[in-house]
Phi, psi and omega in degrees: 000138179294135181289141182227152171225126182055035175081359181250146180294142176245136186236158172277145180218110180255135183235146182215153162268135182224138182277162186303322182292316178293324179299314181296321179294317179292322178304316180297321178296313185294320182294337178275350188231332185240159175276149174277150175305144182299338180278350177276070184300128181065021180076013182260151176294160173246160187260128177249132172234128179236143171252110182271147180247155171210165184268185187297335179262006185053046185297320180298321179291305185288326177295321176297314180299325183275353179076026177300130190280336180237114183203160180241150176222135183244144179203159166251136185230137175230166184232133178053033175072007186266151174258015181284333178221102181244131184236134168264129187227150170237123178254119185250123177266127180227087185066240180269003184248155179237136177234129181240129173250142185214145174217137177281135182235166180278163176299322180298313180292323177303310180298322180296314181291325177294338174273000179078026186247111181268009186309131175087345183294338181295343179273351185294145177272340183284131182299324180292318177297322177296319179298315180298321177300313180298316181296322180288329180276320186264326182251003181054043175302128183216157177297143184238312187203147175267136180239123179243143170193167174256137183241130172245120190235140178237140187228156174211137184293331179296121181058021178049049181292138177219120180243125185232145166255116177256112193239157176058048179299133180221149174249140179273013177055232188271000184285151174239012188274084185303325189258015178274105183294336181260020183299126177293131179225158178223155176289134184269007179217170187247017186251151177271068183220160171240181184246127175254132176233137179237118184237141180198168183282272185262322183208159178267117181306147185303318184292333177278324174301324180293326178295329182271347183299132177086355179287129178276102179216148184263110177297135186208154171269037185306138176232121178299323178300312180299313179302317186281353172266013181308321184257007182267141176292141177241150181283000000 
C-alpha cells in the first residue's frame, strides 16, 4: 500500500550532484529505456521558475540547515515563463518521505501573493489556500527568492518513477517578478555540477535501479531554495 500522511501520498525523493560527463552518460541510458516527460517537447528541457516563501523567522531556511525532519516549504511555480498554468504548492518533508500539495491559481491571485497580500484567502474552499492564509497571517509568510532552472525528466509507470536533471540553476536575487523574462539571475554555486533527482513511491524497480548503477554522483540533501538564498539577507 502506498504510504500516506493526512490522506495524501508520500514519496521518496533522492537528490544528487552530478557532473556534466556523468549526466551525459546517464542521459543516454535513460533515453534508451524510459519515456520523457510530456512537457519535454521535442526532447528538450522545459524551464521552471519558482517563487519561494518563508516566514518571519526564515523557518524553512533554518530548519533545513538544522536537518529538522518534519518541515514545510511553500512556493508558486510557473513553466516556460507562461501564466497559463500557475501553481501554489506546499512541499512537506516527513523524515525520508516527501508529500506535495498543489492547487492551480489565477494570475491575479499569483500577483497578490507575490505582493505578500493574503486578503480574501480566508474565504477559499481549498485546504492549501486556507493553510497559506493562516501562515501569512500568523507567521508572516512572505515571498523570499526566485529560483530558475531547466528540467529534463524521464518517467516510468512502475512505482511512478520520475528521474530528473535540473540544470542551469539560477537565483533571481531580490526580485519577486515571476513573469519578467529579462529578470537578471546568477548561478548560486561555484561547482561544475547539475542536480539529479530520483523520485518514486515505495521502492525503486530493479531494472531502473540497474540503469543508475555505477553512476558517479554525490548524494546530497541539496535544496535549490537554500542555494538560491546565498545572496539574500537573513534575519
